[in-house]
C-alpha positions as CSV (number, residue, x, y, z in Angstrom):
1,M,50.2,110.4,136.4
2,I,52.7,111.4,139.1
3,K,50.8,114.6,139.8
4,K,47.6,112.6,140.4
5,F,49.4,110.2,142.6
6,F,50.6,113.1,144.9
7,T,47.1,114.6,144.8
8,L,45.8,111.2,146.1
9,V,48.4,111.1,148.8
10,L,47.6,114.5,150.0
11,L,43.9,113.8,150.2
12,A,44.6,110.6,152.2
13,I,46.8,112.5,154.6
14,T,44.1,115.2,155.0
15,L,41.4,112.7,155.6
16,V,43.5,110.8,158.2
17,S,44.5,114.1,160.1
18,A,40.7,115.1,160.1
19,A,39.7,111.7,161.5
20,Q,42.4,112.0,164.3
21,E,41.6,115.6,165.3
22,T,41.0,115.6,169.1
23,T,39.6,118.4,171.4
24,L,39.2,119.0,175.0
25,L,35.6,119.5,176.0
26,R,35.5,122.2,178.8
27,I,33.1,124.9,180.1
28,N,34.8,128.3,179.4
29,Y,32.5,130.7,181.1
30,K,33.8,134.2,181.8
31,K,32.5,136.5,184.6
32,G,29.7,138.6,183.4
33,D,28.6,136.3,180.5
34,A,24.9,136.1,180.0
35,Y,22.9,133.3,178.2
36,S,19.4,132.7,177.2
37,V,17.9,129.2,177.5
38,K,14.7,127.8,175.9
39,M,13.5,124.4,177.4
40,D,10.7,122.5,175.8
41,M,9.4,119.4,177.5
42,T,6.6,117.0,176.5
43,Q,5.2,113.9,178.2
44,N,2.6,111.4,177.0
45,M,0.9,108.6,178.9
46,G,-1.6,107.3,176.6
47,T,-4.2,109.2,174.5
48,L,-6.0,110.9,177.4
49,S,-3.0,112.1,179.3
50,S,-0.2,114.5,178.1
51,M,1.7,117.6,179.0
52,S,3.7,120.2,177.1
53,M,5.8,122.8,178.7
54,T,7.9,125.7,177.4
55,M,10.2,127.7,179.8
56,L,12.5,130.6,179.0
57,A,15.4,131.5,181.5
58,D,18.3,133.9,181.7
59,I,21.6,132.6,183.1
60,A,24.2,135.1,184.4
61,V,27.8,134.0,185.2
62,T,28.5,136.0,188.4
63,D,31.9,134.6,189.3
64,V,34.9,132.5,187.8
65,K,37.9,131.3,189.8
66,E,40.2,129.0,188.0
67,D,38.1,126.1,186.8
68,V,35.0,126.9,189.1
69,Y,32.2,129.1,188.1
70,S,29.1,130.4,189.9
71,S,25.9,131.3,188.0
72,E,22.3,132.6,188.8
73,T,19.3,131.4,186.6
74,R,16.0,133.1,186.6
75,F,12.9,131.8,184.7
76,T,11.3,134.6,182.7
77,K,8.3,132.8,181.0
78,M,6.4,129.6,181.2
79,T,3.6,128.0,179.1
80,M,1.9,124.8,179.8
81,D,-0.8,122.6,178.2
82,M,-1.9,119.7,180.2
83,L,-4.5,117.0,178.9
84,T,-5.8,114.9,181.9
85,G,-8.8,112.5,181.5
86,G,-9.9,114.2,178.3
87,N,-9.8,117.7,179.9
88,L,-7.4,120.4,178.6
89,M,-5.8,122.9,181.0
90,S,-3.6,125.7,179.9
91,F,-1.4,128.3,181.5
92,D,0.6,131.2,180.0
93,S,2.6,133.4,182.6
94,D,2.3,136.4,180.2
95,K,-1.4,136.5,180.6
96,S,-3.2,138.4,183.3
97,D,-5.7,137.0,185.7
98,D,-8.5,138.5,183.7
99,E,-7.3,136.5,180.6
100,L,-7.1,133.1,182.4
101,D,-10.0,130.7,183.1
102,D,-10.3,128.9,186.4
103,T,-7.9,126.2,185.7
104,G,-5.5,128.7,184.3
105,K,-5.7,130.6,187.6
106,M,-5.2,127.4,189.6
107,M,-2.2,126.5,187.4
108,K,-0.8,130.1,188.0
109,A,-1.0,129.7,191.6
110,Q,0.8,126.3,191.6
111,M,3.5,127.2,188.8
112,G,3.8,130.9,189.1
113,P,6.3,130.8,192.1
114,M,8.9,129.4,189.8
115,L,9.1,132.8,188.0
116,K,10.3,134.3,191.3
117,M,12.9,131.8,192.3
118,I,16.6,132.1,191.6
119,V,18.8,129.0,190.9
120,F,22.3,129.5,192.3
121,T,24.7,127.0,190.6
122,K,28.3,126.4,191.3
123,G,30.0,124.1,188.8
124,N,33.5,123.3,187.3
125,S,34.9,123.4,183.8
126,L,34.0,119.7,183.3
127,G,30.3,120.6,183.7
128,E,30.0,118.9,187.1
129,I,27.5,120.5,189.5
130,L,29.3,121.3,192.8
131,E,26.5,123.1,194.6
132,L,22.9,123.8,193.9
133,K,20.7,126.2,195.7
134,I,17.2,127.3,195.0
135,E,15.5,130.5,196.7
136,P,12.6,130.5,197.3
137,D,12.6,126.7,197.1
138,F,9.9,125.1,194.9
139,P,8.7,121.5,195.1
140,G,10.1,119.6,192.0
141,A,12.5,122.4,190.8
142,T,15.6,120.6,191.8
143,G,14.7,117.6,189.7
144,M,13.8,119.8,186.8
145,V,17.2,121.7,187.0
146,N,19.0,118.5,187.2
147,Q,17.4,117.0,184.1
148,S,18.4,120.2,182.1
149,S,21.8,120.8,183.7
150,S,24.9,120.8,181.4
151,I,26.6,117.7,180.2
152,T,29.5,116.3,182.3
153,Y,32.6,116.2,180.1
154,P,35.4,113.6,180.3
155,K,38.9,114.7,181.6
156,E,40.7,113.3,178.6
157,A,40.5,114.8,175.0
158,V,38.0,113.3,172.7
159,K,37.9,112.4,169.0
160,A,35.3,111.0,166.6
161,G,34.2,107.7,168.1
162,S,35.2,108.6,171.7
163,T,32.6,107.6,174.4
164,W,32.1,108.2,178.0
165,N,29.4,107.5,180.6
166,V,27.5,109.7,183.1
167,T,25.0,108.6,185.8
168,K,22.3,110.9,187.2
169,E,19.9,109.9,190.1
170,D,16.7,111.8,191.2
171,K,13.9,110.5,193.6
172,G,14.6,106.8,193.0
173,M,15.1,107.1,189.2
174,K,18.6,106.3,187.8
175,M,19.6,107.5,184.3
176,D,22.9,106.1,182.8
177,F,23.9,108.2,179.8
178,T,26.5,107.3,177.2
179,Y,27.9,110.0,175.0
180,T,29.5,109.3,171.7
181,V,31.5,111.9,169.6
182,T,30.0,111.5,166.2
183,S,32.0,114.3,164.5
184,I,34.2,117.3,165.3
185,S,34.2,120.5,163.1
186,K,36.1,123.8,163.4
187,D,33.2,125.3,165.5
188,N,31.3,122.4,167.0
189,V,31.3,118.8,168.6
190,L,28.4,116.6,167.8
191,L,27.4,114.0,170.2
192,A,24.9,111.0,170.1
193,V,23.3,110.3,173.3
194,S,22.1,107.0,174.5
195,G,21.2,105.3,177.8
196,K,19.1,103.3,180.3
197,I,16.6,104.1,182.9
198,S,16.3,102.0,186.1
199,G,14.8,102.2,189.5
200,M,11.4,103.5,189.9
201,A,11.1,103.5,186.0
202,E,12.5,101.2,183.4
203,G,13.4,102.6,180.1
204,T,15.6,103.9,177.4
205,I,17.3,107.2,176.3
206,L,18.1,108.5,172.9
207,G,19.3,111.9,171.9
208,S,21.8,114.2,170.5
209,A,23.8,117.3,171.4
210,T,25.8,120.1,169.7
211,I,28.7,121.5,171.7
212,D,30.5,124.9,170.9
213,R,34.2,124.0,170.9
214,V,35.3,127.4,172.3
215,S,32.9,128.0,175.2
216,G,31.9,124.3,175.9
217,L,28.3,125.5,175.7
218,A,25.7,122.8,174.9
219,L,24.0,124.9,172.1
220,K,21.3,122.3,171.5
221,T,20.4,119.2,173.3
222,T,17.5,116.8,172.7
223,I,16.8,113.8,174.8
224,D,14.0,111.4,174.2
225,M,13.0,108.8,176.9
226,T,10.7,105.9,176.7
227,M,9.8,104.3,180.0
228,S,7.6,102.3,182.1
229,I,6.3,103.4,185.6
230,A,4.3,101.0,187.6
231,G,3.1,99.4,184.4
232,Q,2.2,102.6,182.7
233,E,4.0,103.5,179.5
234,M,5.3,107.1,179.0
235,T,7.3,108.9,176.6
236,S,9.2,112.1,177.3
237,T,11.1,114.6,175.3
238,I,13.4,117.4,176.6
239,A,14.9,119.8,174.1
240,V,17.1,122.6,175.4
241,V,18.6,125.5,173.3
242,M,21.1,127.9,174.7
243,A,22.6,131.1,173.2
244,K,25.0,133.8,174.5
245,K,23.4,137.1,174.8
C-alpha cells in the first residue's frame, strides 16, 4: 500500500514538472547552414476560379553576428495551376518551351523571373525581419516572402498554454496572429495559430506550427485563411515545410 502511494506521488510530481516545462524560442542559425523549403499555396474564389502553386527554394545562412543573421534565398522550382472562368492554365518551370502550350509560355514569361531573383534577408534570433532586399525585384515577391517568413517569437520563455500576438501588414491588409503553445516535447514545440484579417479584406486565420527546440526552425507551418474581398468570398491555404540540408 505504501509502495503504491509513493508511486502515485512520483507520477504526480512528474506530470506537474512536465506541465511546467518552459523553453526559450530562438532562431539559432549558424554561418554556413543550408535549408530546403517547400511552399504550397492554394486559393479558391468560387467554383470557376482557383489557383494552386508549389515553390521550392534553398536558403543559405551567409553570416551570423551575435543574435543577427543574414541569409540568401533562391527559388529553384515552381509549378502553378490556375482556373479562371472555367479555363485551366498550367506552368512547370522544369518544362522547356517545346513542352509548354501558349498559356504555359505566357505564364513562364510572367513567373520565370522569380527563379532568377535572390532574396537577401537580415533577421534576429526572435525571427524579426530587420532588412529585406530582392534582386532583381519582382512585382508581388515581397508580399509572398512576408507571408512565408518565420514566426516572430516572444522575448520571454514559454510553456504549454502561453500565448503571444504578432501583426503583419501588406498592401492594405492587416493580419493579427495569435500563437498558443499546445505542447512541449524533448524535440519540438507545437503551436496553434489563430487570428483575424482586416483592412482591404475581412476574415479569419487558423493554423498550426511545429518548431524545432534546438534550431528554432519552423519545421512545418500551415495557415488557413477565410476572407471576404469586395464582397467576394475566398479561401487560402499556405503550407511551408523546412529542413536542414
